[in-house]
BASEVEX-87826 format. One record per residue: x, y, z of N, C-alpha, C in turn; residue in three letters; residue number from 1. Coordinates in nm, 2 decimals. Layout:
! residues N
nu = X nv = Y nw = Z cau = X cav = Y caw = Z cu = X cv = Y cw = Z resn = ALA resi = NUM
...
This chain:
! residues 111
nu = 0.80 nv = 0.81 nw = -3.16 cau = 0.83 cav = 0.74 caw = -3.29 cu = 0.93 cv = 0.64 cw = -3.27 resn = ALA resi = 1
nu = 1.04 nv = 0.66 nw = -3.19 cau = 1.14 cav = 0.57 caw = -3.18 cu = 1.10 cv = 0.45 cw = -3.09 resn = VAL resi = 2
nu = 1.00 nv = 0.48 nw = -3.00 cau = 0.96 cav = 0.37 caw = -2.92 cu = 0.83 cv = 0.29 cw = -2.96 resn = VAL resi = 3
nu = 0.80 nv = 0.33 nw = -3.09 cau = 0.68 cav = 0.25 caw = -3.14 cu = 0.70 cv = 0.10 cw = -3.14 resn = GLU resi = 4
nu = 0.82 nv = 0.06 nw = -3.16 cau = 0.85 cav = -0.09 caw = -3.16 cu = 0.82 cv = -0.16 cw = -3.03 resn = CYS resi = 5
nu = 0.81 nv = -0.08 nw = -2.92 cau = 0.77 cav = -0.13 caw = -2.79 cu = 0.62 cv = -0.13 cw = -2.75 resn = LEU resi = 6
nu = 0.55 nv = -0.06 nw = -2.83 cau = 0.40 cav = -0.06 caw = -2.79 cu = 0.32 cv = -0.18 cw = -2.84 resn = ARG resi = 7
nu = 0.25 nv = -0.25 nw = -2.75 cau = 0.18 cav = -0.36 caw = -2.79 cu = 0.07 cv = -0.33 cw = -2.90 resn = PRO resi = 8
nu = 0.04 nv = -0.41 nw = -2.99 cau = -0.07 cav = -0.39 caw = -3.08 cu = -0.18 cv = -0.48 cw = -3.05 resn = ARG resi = 9
nu = -0.30 nv = -0.42 nw = -3.04 cau = -0.42 cav = -0.50 caw = -2.99 cu = -0.45 cv = -0.62 cw = -3.07 resn = PRO resi = 10
nu = -0.41 nv = -0.62 nw = -3.21 cau = -0.45 cav = -0.71 caw = -3.30 cu = -0.34 cv = -0.84 cw = -3.30 resn = THR resi = 11
nu = -0.24 nv = -0.82 nw = -3.23 cau = -0.14 cav = -0.94 caw = -3.24 cu = -0.14 cv = -1.01 cw = -3.10 resn = THR resi = 12
nu = -0.09 nv = -1.14 nw = -3.11 cau = -0.09 cav = -1.22 caw = -2.99 cu = 0.03 cv = -1.18 cw = -2.90 resn = ARG resi = 13
nu = 0.14 nv = -1.14 nw = -2.96 cau = 0.26 cav = -1.11 caw = -2.90 cu = 0.29 cv = -0.97 cw = -2.92 resn = ARG resi = 14
nu = 0.33 nv = -0.91 nw = -2.81 cau = 0.36 cav = -0.75 caw = -2.82 cu = 0.47 cv = -0.74 cw = -2.90 resn = SER resi = 15
nu = 0.49 nv = -0.61 nw = -2.95 cau = 0.61 cav = -0.57 caw = -3.02 cu = 0.74 cv = -0.57 cw = -2.91 resn = GLU resi = 16
nu = 0.70 nv = -0.54 nw = -2.80 cau = 0.81 cav = -0.56 caw = -2.69 cu = 0.86 cv = -0.70 cw = -2.68 resn = ARG resi = 17
nu = 0.79 nv = -0.80 nw = -2.69 cau = 0.83 cav = -0.94 caw = -2.69 cu = 0.91 cv = -0.96 cw = -2.81 resn = ASP resi = 18
nu = 0.87 nv = -0.91 nw = -2.93 cau = 0.95 cav = -0.93 caw = -3.05 cu = 1.08 cv = -0.86 cw = -3.04 resn = ALA resi = 19
nu = 1.08 nv = -0.74 nw = -3.00 cau = 1.20 cav = -0.67 caw = -2.98 cu = 1.29 cv = -0.74 cw = -2.88 resn = PHE resi = 20
nu = 1.25 nv = -0.79 nw = -2.76 cau = 1.33 cav = -0.86 caw = -2.66 cu = 1.39 cv = -0.99 cw = -2.74 resn = GLN resi = 21
nu = 1.32 nv = -1.06 nw = -2.82 cau = 1.36 cav = -1.17 caw = -2.89 cu = 1.47 cv = -1.14 cw = -2.99 resn = GLN resi = 22
nu = 1.45 nv = -1.01 nw = -3.05 cau = 1.55 cav = -0.98 caw = -3.15 cu = 1.69 cv = -0.95 cw = -3.08 resn = SER resi = 23
nu = 1.68 nv = -0.88 nw = -2.96 cau = 1.81 cav = -0.86 caw = -2.90 cu = 1.87 cv = -0.96 cw = -2.82 resn = ILE resi = 24
nu = 1.79 nv = -1.07 nw = -2.80 cau = 1.84 cav = -1.19 caw = -2.75 cu = 1.91 cv = -1.28 cw = -2.86 resn = ASP resi = 25
nu = 1.91 nv = -1.24 nw = -2.98 cau = 1.98 cav = -1.31 caw = -3.08 cu = 2.12 cv = -1.32 cw = -3.06 resn = ALA resi = 26
nu = 2.18 nv = -1.42 nw = -3.11 cau = 2.32 cav = -1.44 caw = -3.09 cu = 2.41 cv = -1.34 cw = -3.14 resn = PHE resi = 27
nu = 2.39 nv = -1.26 nw = -3.25 cau = 2.47 cav = -1.16 caw = -3.31 cu = 2.47 cv = -1.05 cw = -3.22 resn = ASP resi = 28
nu = 2.35 nv = -1.01 nw = -3.16 cau = 2.34 cav = -0.89 caw = -3.08 cu = 2.41 cv = -0.92 cw = -2.95 resn = VAL resi = 29
nu = 2.40 nv = -1.04 nw = -2.90 cau = 2.46 cav = -1.08 caw = -2.77 cu = 2.62 cv = -1.08 cw = -2.78 resn = GLN resi = 30
nu = 2.66 nv = -1.11 nw = -2.91 cau = 2.80 cav = -1.12 caw = -2.93 cu = 2.86 cv = -0.97 cw = -2.92 resn = ALA resi = 31
nu = 2.78 nv = -0.88 nw = -2.98 cau = 2.83 cav = -0.74 caw = -2.96 cu = 2.84 cv = -0.70 cw = -2.82 resn = VAL resi = 32
nu = 2.73 nv = -0.73 nw = -2.74 cau = 2.74 cav = -0.70 caw = -2.59 cu = 2.85 cv = -0.78 cw = -2.52 resn = PHE resi = 33
nu = 2.87 nv = -0.90 nw = -2.56 cau = 2.98 cav = -0.97 caw = -2.50 cu = 3.12 cv = -0.90 cw = -2.53 resn = GLU resi = 34
nu = 3.14 nv = -0.86 nw = -2.65 cau = 3.26 cav = -0.80 caw = -2.69 cu = 3.29 cv = -0.67 cw = -2.62 resn = THR resi = 35
nu = 3.18 nv = -0.60 nw = -2.59 cau = 3.20 cav = -0.47 caw = -2.53 cu = 3.14 cv = -0.47 cw = -2.37 resn = HIS resi = 36
nu = 3.12 nv = -0.58 nw = -2.32 cau = 3.06 cav = -0.60 caw = -2.19 cu = 3.14 cv = -0.52 cw = -2.09 resn = ASN resi = 37
nu = 3.27 nv = -0.52 nw = -2.09 cau = 3.35 cav = -0.47 caw = -1.98 cu = 3.34 cv = -0.31 cw = -1.99 resn = ASN resi = 38
nu = 3.35 nv = -0.26 nw = -2.11 cau = 3.33 cav = -0.11 caw = -2.13 cu = 3.20 cv = -0.06 cw = -2.10 resn = ALA resi = 39
nu = 3.09 nv = -0.13 nw = -2.14 cau = 2.95 cav = -0.09 caw = -2.12 cu = 2.92 cv = -0.10 cw = -1.96 resn = LEU resi = 40
nu = 2.96 nv = -0.21 nw = -1.90 cau = 2.94 cav = -0.22 caw = -1.75 cu = 3.01 cv = -0.12 cw = -1.67 resn = ARG resi = 41
nu = 3.13 nv = -0.09 nw = -1.72 cau = 3.20 cav = 0.02 caw = -1.65 cu = 3.13 cv = 0.15 cw = -1.66 resn = ARG resi = 42
nu = 3.09 nv = 0.18 nw = -1.77 cau = 3.01 cav = 0.32 caw = -1.80 cu = 2.88 cv = 0.30 cw = -1.72 resn = ALA resi = 43
nu = 2.81 nv = 0.20 nw = -1.72 cau = 2.69 cav = 0.20 caw = -1.64 cu = 2.71 cv = 0.21 cw = -1.49 resn = PHE resi = 44
nu = 2.81 nv = 0.13 nw = -1.44 cau = 2.84 cav = 0.15 caw = -1.30 cu = 2.88 cv = 0.28 cw = -1.26 resn = VAL resi = 45
nu = 2.98 nv = 0.34 nw = -1.34 cau = 3.03 cav = 0.48 caw = -1.30 cu = 2.91 cv = 0.58 cw = -1.31 resn = LYS resi = 46
nu = 2.82 nv = 0.57 nw = -1.41 cau = 2.71 cav = 0.67 caw = -1.41 cu = 2.61 cv = 0.64 cw = -1.30 resn = ALA resi = 47
nu = 2.58 nv = 0.51 nw = -1.28 cau = 2.47 cav = 0.48 caw = -1.17 cu = 2.52 cv = 0.52 cw = -1.04 resn = ALA resi = 48
nu = 2.65 nv = 0.51 nw = -1.01 cau = 2.70 cav = 0.53 caw = -0.89 cu = 2.71 cv = 0.68 cw = -0.85 resn = ALA resi = 49
nu = 2.68 nv = 0.77 nw = -0.94 cau = 2.69 cav = 0.91 caw = -0.91 cu = 2.60 cv = 0.95 cw = -0.79 resn = ALA resi = 50
nu = 2.49 nv = 0.89 nw = -0.78 cau = 2.40 cav = 0.92 caw = -0.66 cu = 2.41 cv = 0.82 cw = -0.55 resn = ASP resi = 51
nu = 2.50 nv = 0.72 nw = -0.56 cau = 2.51 cav = 0.62 caw = -0.46 cu = 2.42 cv = 0.50 cw = -0.47 resn = GLY resi = 52
nu = 2.34 nv = 0.50 nw = -0.57 cau = 2.25 cav = 0.39 caw = -0.60 cu = 2.29 cv = 0.31 cw = -0.72 resn = ASP resi = 53
nu = 2.28 nv = 0.18 nw = -0.70 cau = 2.34 cav = 0.10 caw = -0.81 cu = 2.26 cv = 0.09 cw = -0.94 resn = PRO resi = 54
nu = 2.14 nv = 0.17 nw = -0.95 cau = 2.07 cav = 0.16 caw = -1.06 cu = 2.08 cv = 0.30 cw = -1.13 resn = GLU resi = 55
nu = 2.05 nv = 0.32 nw = -1.25 cau = 2.07 cav = 0.44 caw = -1.33 cu = 1.94 cv = 0.52 cw = -1.33 resn = MET resi = 56
nu = 1.95 nv = 0.64 nw = -1.28 cau = 1.84 cav = 0.74 caw = -1.28 cu = 1.83 cv = 0.81 cw = -1.43 resn = SER resi = 57
nu = 1.72 nv = 0.87 nw = -1.44 cau = 1.71 cav = 0.95 caw = -1.57 cu = 1.82 cv = 1.06 cw = -1.59 resn = LEU resi = 58
nu = 1.85 nv = 1.13 nw = -1.48 cau = 1.96 cav = 1.23 caw = -1.49 cu = 2.09 cv = 1.16 cw = -1.53 resn = ASP resi = 59
nu = 2.13 nv = 1.04 nw = -1.47 cau = 2.25 cav = 0.97 caw = -1.49 cu = 2.24 cv = 0.92 cw = -1.64 resn = GLU resi = 60
nu = 2.13 nv = 0.87 nw = -1.69 cau = 2.12 cav = 0.82 caw = -1.83 cu = 2.15 cv = 0.93 cw = -1.92 resn = PHE resi = 61
nu = 2.09 nv = 1.05 nw = -1.90 cau = 2.10 cav = 1.17 caw = -1.99 cu = 2.24 cv = 1.21 cw = -1.98 resn = MET resi = 62
nu = 2.31 nv = 1.20 nw = -1.87 cau = 2.44 cav = 1.25 caw = -1.87 cu = 2.53 cv = 1.15 cw = -1.96 resn = PHE resi = 63
nu = 2.51 nv = 1.03 nw = -1.96 cau = 2.58 cav = 0.93 caw = -2.04 cu = 2.56 cv = 0.96 cw = -2.19 resn = VAL resi = 64
nu = 2.43 nv = 0.99 nw = -2.22 cau = 2.39 cav = 1.02 caw = -2.36 cu = 2.45 cv = 1.16 cw = -2.41 resn = MET resi = 65
nu = 2.46 nv = 1.25 nw = -2.32 cau = 2.53 cav = 1.38 caw = -2.35 cu = 2.68 cv = 1.36 cw = -2.37 resn = ARG resi = 66
nu = 2.75 nv = 1.28 nw = -2.29 cau = 2.90 cav = 1.27 caw = -2.30 cu = 2.93 cv = 1.17 cw = -2.41 resn = THR resi = 67
nu = 2.84 nv = 1.10 nw = -2.45 cau = 2.87 cav = 1.01 caw = -2.57 cu = 2.81 cv = 1.07 cw = -2.70 resn = THR resi = 68
nu = 2.75 nv = 1.19 nw = -2.69 cau = 2.70 cav = 1.25 caw = -2.80 cu = 2.58 cv = 1.20 cw = -2.86 resn = ARG resi = 69
nu = 2.53 nv = 1.09 nw = -2.80 cau = 2.41 cav = 1.04 caw = -2.86 cu = 2.28 cv = 1.13 cw = -2.86 resn = LEU resi = 70
nu = 2.29 nv = 1.22 nw = -2.75 cau = 2.17 cav = 1.31 caw = -2.74 cu = 2.17 cv = 1.40 cw = -2.86 resn = GLN resi = 71
nu = 2.28 nv = 1.43 nw = -2.92 cau = 2.27 cav = 1.51 caw = -3.04 cu = 2.21 cv = 1.44 cw = -3.16 resn = VAL resi = 72
nu = 2.24 nv = 1.32 nw = -3.16 cau = 2.20 cav = 1.23 caw = -3.28 cu = 2.05 cv = 1.20 cw = -3.25 resn = VAL resi = 73
nu = 2.00 nv = 1.15 nw = -3.14 cau = 1.87 cav = 1.11 caw = -3.11 cu = 1.78 cv = 1.21 cw = -3.07 resn = VAL resi = 74
nu = 1.82 nv = 1.31 nw = -2.98 cau = 1.74 cav = 1.40 caw = -2.94 cu = 1.70 cv = 1.38 cw = -2.79 resn = GLY resi = 75
nu = 1.69 nv = 1.47 nw = -2.71 cau = 1.66 cav = 1.45 caw = -2.56 cu = 1.53 cv = 1.40 cw = -2.54 resn = ALA resi = 76
nu = 1.43 nv = 1.45 nw = -2.62 cau = 1.29 cav = 1.40 caw = -2.59 cu = 1.28 cv = 1.26 cw = -2.62 resn = ASP resi = 77
nu = 1.34 nv = 1.20 nw = -2.72 cau = 1.34 cav = 1.06 caw = -2.77 cu = 1.41 cv = 0.97 cw = -2.65 resn = ALA resi = 78
nu = 1.53 nv = 1.03 nw = -2.61 cau = 1.60 cav = 0.95 caw = -2.52 cu = 1.52 cv = 0.95 cw = -2.37 resn = LEU resi = 79
nu = 1.45 nv = 1.05 nw = -2.34 cau = 1.36 cav = 1.04 caw = -2.22 cu = 1.25 cv = 0.94 cw = -2.24 resn = ARG resi = 80
nu = 1.19 nv = 0.94 nw = -2.36 cau = 1.09 cav = 0.83 caw = -2.40 cu = 1.15 cv = 0.69 cw = -2.38 resn = ASP resi = 81
nu = 1.26 nv = 0.67 nw = -2.43 cau = 1.33 cav = 0.54 caw = -2.43 cu = 1.35 cv = 0.50 cw = -2.28 resn = ILE resi = 82
nu = 1.41 nv = 0.59 nw = -2.21 cau = 1.43 cav = 0.56 caw = -2.07 cu = 1.31 cv = 0.52 cw = -1.99 resn = PHE resi = 83
nu = 1.20 nv = 0.60 nw = -2.01 cau = 1.08 cav = 0.58 caw = -1.95 cu = 1.02 cv = 0.45 cw = -1.98 resn = ALA resi = 84
nu = 1.04 nv = 0.40 nw = -2.10 cau = 0.99 cav = 0.28 caw = -2.15 cu = 1.05 cv = 0.16 cw = -2.06 resn = ARG resi = 85
nu = 1.17 nv = 0.17 nw = -2.04 cau = 1.24 cav = 0.06 caw = -1.98 cu = 1.26 cv = 0.07 cw = -1.83 resn = PHE resi = 86
nu = 1.24 nv = 0.19 nw = -1.78 cau = 1.25 cav = 0.23 caw = -1.63 cu = 1.11 cv = 0.23 cw = -1.56 resn = ALA resi = 87
nu = 1.00 nv = 0.21 nw = -1.64 cau = 0.87 cav = 0.21 caw = -1.58 cu = 0.83 cv = 0.35 cw = -1.55 resn = GLY resi = 88
nu = 0.88 nv = 0.45 nw = -1.63 cau = 0.85 cav = 0.59 caw = -1.61 cu = 0.97 cv = 0.68 cw = -1.59 resn = GLY resi = 89
nu = 0.95 nv = 0.80 nw = -1.60 cau = 1.06 cav = 0.90 caw = -1.58 cu = 1.11 cv = 0.89 cw = -1.45 resn = ALA resi = 90
nu = 1.04 nv = 0.86 nw = -1.35 cau = 1.09 cav = 0.85 caw = -1.21 cu = 1.16 cv = 0.72 cw = -1.17 resn = GLU resi = 91
nu = 1.16 nv = 0.62 nw = -1.27 cau = 1.22 cav = 0.50 caw = -1.24 cu = 1.36 cv = 0.50 cw = -1.26 resn = GLY resi = 92
nu = 1.42 nv = 0.38 nw = -1.26 cau = 1.56 cav = 0.36 caw = -1.28 cu = 1.58 cv = 0.23 cw = -1.37 resn = SER resi = 93
nu = 1.71 nv = 0.23 nw = -1.42 cau = 1.74 cav = 0.11 caw = -1.51 cu = 1.85 cv = 0.03 cw = -1.44 resn = LEU resi = 94
nu = 1.82 nv = -0.10 nw = -1.46 cau = 1.92 cav = -0.20 caw = -1.42 cu = 2.02 cv = -0.21 cw = -1.54 resn = LEU resi = 95
nu = 2.13 nv = -0.28 nw = -1.53 cau = 2.22 cav = -0.29 caw = -1.64 cu = 2.15 cv = -0.36 cw = -1.76 resn = TYR resi = 96
nu = 2.07 nv = -0.46 nw = -1.76 cau = 2.00 cav = -0.51 caw = -1.86 cu = 1.91 cv = -0.41 cw = -1.93 resn = ARG resi = 97
nu = 1.84 nv = -0.33 nw = -1.86 cau = 1.76 cav = -0.23 caw = -1.91 cu = 1.83 cv = -0.13 cw = -1.99 resn = ASP resi = 98
nu = 1.95 nv = -0.09 nw = -1.93 cau = 2.05 cav = 0.00 caw = -2.00 cu = 2.09 cv = -0.05 cw = -2.14 resn = PHE resi = 99
nu = 2.12 nv = -0.19 nw = -2.15 cau = 2.15 cav = -0.25 caw = -2.28 cu = 2.03 cv = -0.24 cw = -2.37 resn = LEU resi = 100
nu = 1.92 nv = -0.26 nw = -2.32 cau = 1.78 cav = -0.26 caw = -2.41 cu = 1.78 cv = -0.12 cw = -2.47 resn = ASP resi = 101
nu = 1.79 nv = -0.02 nw = -2.38 cau = 1.79 cav = 0.13 caw = -2.42 cu = 1.89 cv = 0.14 cw = -2.53 resn = CYS resi = 102
nu = 2.02 nv = 0.10 nw = -2.52 cau = 2.11 cav = 0.11 caw = -2.62 cu = 2.07 cv = 0.05 cw = -2.75 resn = LEU resi = 103
nu = 2.01 nv = -0.07 nw = -2.75 cau = 1.95 cav = -0.14 caw = -2.87 cu = 1.85 cv = -0.05 cw = -2.94 resn = CYS resi = 104
nu = 1.76 nv = 0.01 nw = -2.86 cau = 1.66 cav = 0.10 caw = -2.93 cu = 1.73 cv = 0.21 cw = -2.99 resn = VAL resi = 105
nu = 1.82 nv = 0.27 nw = -2.92 cau = 1.90 cav = 0.39 caw = -2.98 cu = 1.98 cv = 0.35 cw = -3.11 resn = ILE resi = 106
nu = 2.04 nv = 0.23 nw = -3.10 cau = 2.10 cav = 0.18 caw = -3.22 cu = 2.01 cv = 0.15 cw = -3.34 resn = ALA resi = 107
nu = 1.88 nv = 0.11 nw = -3.31 cau = 1.78 cav = 0.09 caw = -3.42 cu = 1.74 cv = 0.23 cw = -3.47 resn = MET resi = 108
nu = 1.73 nv = 0.33 nw = -3.39 cau = 1.70 cav = 0.46 caw = -3.43 cu = 1.81 cv = 0.52 cw = -3.51 resn = TYR resi = 109
nu = 1.94 nv = 0.49 nw = -3.48 cau = 2.04 cav = 0.55 caw = -3.55 cu = 2.06 cv = 0.49 cw = -3.69 resn = CYS resi = 110
nu = 2.01 nv = 0.36 nw = -3.70 cau = 2.03 cav = 0.28 caw = -3.83 cu = 1.97 cv = 0.33 cw = -3.94 resn = ASP resi = 111
């Protein structure tokens, strides 16, 4: 349900993913990221480095969600779905930009 905004609709020319990407590229969303960039990047790098890889695995993502208590609010299954959407599957990994996209979906879910 939370990732429905990312599924393309066959009747539209542009996928919901494109619309989502356009909305998070908006100035006000980017301003929030810019304000908190140092803290977000530190959290990403610290979690991603747990296994020596500069990208964030599902386990590392779920660790961040547990420690920030977002897992309680959103639910583990929804968080796994969000991760898989941006990582190309549960076995994939997130780059920093993908991590920010995940945070946007989580924020939309919590709103």
